C-alpha positions as CSV (number, residue, x, y, z in Angstrom):
1,P,-6.2,13.9,-3.7
2,P,-8.7,10.6,-5.0
3,I,-10.9,11.5,-7.7
4,F,-14.2,10.1,-8.1
5,V,-14.4,7.8,-11.2
6,D,-17.7,6.5,-12.8
7,D,-17.1,3.9,-14.6
8,G,-21.0,3.6,-15.3
9,S,-21.4,0.6,-12.6
10,G,-21.5,2.4,-9.5
11,G,-18.1,3.9,-9.5
12,Y,-15.3,3.8,-7.6
13,Y,-12.4,5.9,-5.5
14,G,-8.9,6.0,-6.9
15,Y,-5.4,7.8,-7.9
16,E,-3.8,9.1,-10.6
17,G,-0.3,9.0,-11.4
18,G,1.4,7.9,-8.5
19,V,0.5,8.1,-4.9
20,I,2.2,7.9,-1.1
21,F,0.3,6.3,1.9
22,Q,2.6,7.2,4.8
23,S,2.3,5.8,8.5
24,P,4.6,5.8,11.6
25,L,6.2,3.0,13.5
26,H,6.7,2.8,16.6
27,R,9.2,0.0,18.1
28,L,7.5,-1.3,21.3
29,D,10.4,-2.7,22.6
30,A,14.4,-2.5,22.1
31,G,14.1,-6.4,20.7
32,A,14.8,-7.6,17.5
33,G,11.6,-7.5,14.8
34,H,10.1,-7.0,12.0
35,I,8.0,-5.2,9.6
36,G,5.9,-6.2,7.1
37,L,3.4,-5.6,4.3
38,S,1.0,-7.5,2.8
39,L,-0.9,-5.5,-0.1
40,F,-4.4,-5.8,-2.1
41,I,-4.8,-3.3,-4.8
42,G,-6.5,-3.0,-8.0
43,V,-4.2,-1.7,-11.1
44,C,-6.0,0.0,-13.8
45,R,-6.7,1.5,-17.1
46,D,-9.7,0.4,-19.3
47,L,-9.6,-2.8,-17.3
48,C,-8.5,-3.6,-13.4
49,V,-6.0,-6.1,-12.8
50,P,-5.6,-7.2,-9.2
51,V,-2.1,-7.4,-8.1
52,Q,-0.8,-8.9,-4.5
53,F,1.9,-7.9,-3.0
54,D,3.8,-9.3,0.4
55,W,7.1,-7.8,2.1
56,Q,9.1,-8.0,5.4
57,V,12.2,-7.0,6.5
58,D,13.9,-7.4,9.4
59,I,14.3,-4.2,11.7
60,S,18.0,-4.3,12.1
61,A,18.4,-4.2,8.4
62,I,17.3,-0.7,8.3
63,T,18.1,0.6,11.7
64,R,21.8,1.6,13.5
């Protein structure tokens, strides 16, 4: 579960260790398509570093 971290300037909610966010995917039609993810997060310890990650894959590569 998320934890509240009081950093002295208002605080924030975050996670310690690994975390998995799940989301169901529903195919709208039988045609080809792709799944994409654009993620912007802060990786923090004593200082937060912004990280951006973009990922895309064709559906045919992950379905049988």
